[in-house]
C-alpha positions, 0 to 999 in steps of 0.5 A: 601334296607338296608345298607348291603343287597343286591338281587341277583335276576336282580332287578336294584336296585339304591340309591338316587342322592345327586346331582339332582339339577345338570347334570352330566352323569355316564357310565360304561362298561360291557365288559363281556355280555353275552346271546344266539343267539336264533336262533342257541342256540350259545352264544353271547358276547359283551360289553354294554356301559351305559351312563345316566344322573340321576334325583333323582336315580343312578344305584347300580352297584352290582345288575345291575351286576346281573341283566345282568346274568339273559341274560347268558342264554336267547335267545334274539337277539342284537337289543332287548338285547339294547332296553330291558336293556334300558327300565329297565334302565329307568324303574328302576332309571328314568333318564333324559337321557340314552343310551345303546350301545351293541358292539358284537362279530365278528360271521361269519365275520359280527361285530354289534353295537346297539345303544338305546336311551332314552331322557325324555319329558320336564315336565315327572317326 
């Protein structure tokens, strides 16, 4: 991607990690996540928290915001949201490790928290 260009198509863009020799954690929170319940068609709201240890690439946050917007009208279960976001992050930036936590708002008296974790195996790049 050029310096002044960015996509809004839901692609997770990245930039090169300037400290690949060091393990450090990047964490960001998306408190206004929205998707649609595939059973009822009603909106689901929640907070997604992403924690990852980058390798050679870091997630570019503006593109990640647009990526999350692709879920706004998508019928998808909580479990699938969290696992799909994790899979897409791993495919885009190939982190050393990553955890995605979905804290979904209470509906019908029940709240839900879903956590999915990826850790790259030794020797994998």
